C-alpha positions as a printed NumPy array, in Angstrom:
array([[40.701,  4.206, 69.133],
       [42.113,  2.921, 65.882],
       [45.642,  1.514, 65.874],
       [47.997,  2.608, 63.095],
       [51.061,  0.883, 61.704],
       [52.81 ,  4.204, 61.003],
       [52.28 ,  7.723, 62.256],
       [53.911, 10.729, 60.645],
       [54.2  , 13.756, 62.898],
       [54.929, 17.126, 61.31 ],
       [56.136, 19.646, 63.912],
       [58.338, 21.932, 61.797],
       [57.26 , 24.803, 59.533],
       [57.438, 24.251, 55.779],
       [60.241, 26.705, 55.054],
       [63.657, 27.428, 56.488],
       [64.836, 23.835, 56.328],
       [64.168, 20.707, 54.29 ],
       [62.655, 18.732, 57.185],
       [59.036, 19.152, 56.135],
       [59.761, 18.318, 52.494],
       [61.742, 15.219, 53.529],
       [58.881, 14.124, 55.771],
       [56.415, 14.462, 52.927],
       [58.695, 12.437, 50.648],
       [58.999,  9.716, 53.299],
       [55.234,  9.694, 53.792],
       [54.509,  9.265, 50.09 ],
       [57.128,  6.511, 49.847],
       [55.685,  4.697, 52.876],
       [52.229,  4.798, 51.337],
       [53.481,  2.427, 48.632],
       [54.186, -0.214, 51.276],
       [51.221,  0.24 , 53.634],
       [47.484,  0.22 , 53.283],
       [46.357,  3.852, 53.337],
       [44.217,  3.211, 56.434],
       [47.324,  2.121, 58.376],
       [48.997,  5.551, 58.264],
       [48.116,  8.48 , 60.525],
       [49.373, 11.942, 59.583],
       [49.486, 14.484, 62.396],
       [50.315, 18.185, 62.38 ],
       [51.375, 19.749, 65.673],
       [52.977, 23.031, 66.768],
       [54.569, 24.843, 63.783],
       [53.809, 21.799, 61.634],
       [50.296, 23.179, 61.108],
       [51.795, 25.804, 58.784],
       [52.387, 23.013, 56.238],
       [48.684, 22.928, 55.438],
       [47.868, 26.631, 55.202],
       [46.713, 27.5  , 51.685],
       [47.878, 30.455, 49.566],
       [51.434, 30.69 , 50.862],
       [54.03 , 32.312, 48.62 ],
       [57.309, 30.433, 49.123],
       [58.858, 31.962, 46.006],
       [59.125, 35.249, 47.911],
       [61.489, 33.426, 50.281],
       [63.296, 31.888, 47.306],
       [61.942, 28.467, 48.314],
       [60.328, 25.741, 46.248],
       [56.62 , 25.211, 46.79 ],
       [56.378, 21.742, 48.268],
       [53.247, 22.648, 50.256],
       [51.034, 22.037, 47.237],
       [52.391, 18.474, 47.205],
       [50.441, 17.838, 50.415],
       [47.358, 17.879, 48.178],
       [48.587, 14.523, 46.839],
       [47.616, 12.912, 50.128],
       [44.019, 12.73 , 48.958],
       [45.073, 11.208, 45.617],
       [46.995,  8.53 , 47.529],
       [43.868,  7.942, 49.667],
       [45.763,  9.072, 52.763],
       [42.753, 10.455, 54.584],
       [43.786,  9.886, 58.194],
       [45.026, 13.472, 58.688],
       [44.809, 15.2  , 62.045],
       [45.543, 18.845, 62.879],
       [46.068, 20.008, 66.454],
       [43.382, 22.581, 67.226],
       [45.401, 24.099, 70.087],
       [48.338, 24.671, 67.713],
       [45.992, 26.392, 65.253],
       [44.512, 28.572, 68.008],
       [47.914, 29.524, 69.455],
       [49.175, 30.64 , 66.031],
       [46.04 , 32.654, 65.218],
       [45.152, 30.471, 62.227],
       [41.459, 30.002, 63.023],
       [40.397, 31.833, 59.863],
       [43.024, 30.205, 57.629],
       [42.132, 28.259, 54.508],
       [43.503, 24.716, 54.548],
       [44.776, 22.696, 51.595],
       [43.311, 19.46 , 52.996],
       [39.598, 20.079, 53.469],
       [39.019, 16.6  , 54.941],
       [41.624, 16.876, 57.702],
       [40.23 , 16.528, 61.207],
       [40.888, 19.169, 63.85 ],
       [41.424, 17.392, 67.16 ],
       [42.932, 18.15 , 70.557],
       [46.6  , 17.774, 71.422],
       [45.64 , 14.957, 73.808],
       [43.911, 13.062, 70.991],
       [46.984, 13.441, 68.776],
       [49.168, 12.024, 71.545],
       [46.77 ,  9.059, 71.9  ],
       [47.099,  8.352, 68.164],
       [50.885,  8.555, 68.391],
       [51.   ,  6.33 , 71.479],
       [49.046,  3.594, 69.722],
       [51.04 ,  3.666, 66.488],
       [53.637,  0.945, 65.972],
       [56.177,  3.458, 64.621],
       [56.24 ,  7.257, 64.749],
       [58.315,  9.316, 62.349],
       [58.754, 12.945, 63.346],
       [59.624, 15.73 , 60.941]])
């Protein structure tokens, strides 16, 4: 399994707090200092909601920072992993995703990625 310098773990939903937005900001800032292949981006539990397309945050009087996740591809941050069990548990199997190249993997595989990363930042 590939070893990463940094792993970003998104476990919180996109709205209701600023945690997800702050994590995305930190991720984009870190990409300026690391090679894009050295960063793993994982979505677990409610964090999977960050990548569901066609959300309407303005109805909650929130800013739409979800669309900013599309920048990951522009920054060549392609090491994105979504927990399949989290998707299944939340009934999101038919959802459209904003990152079409993200890999759906098991919870155990996500934990292996996190265990091998030098640093893990959780949001």
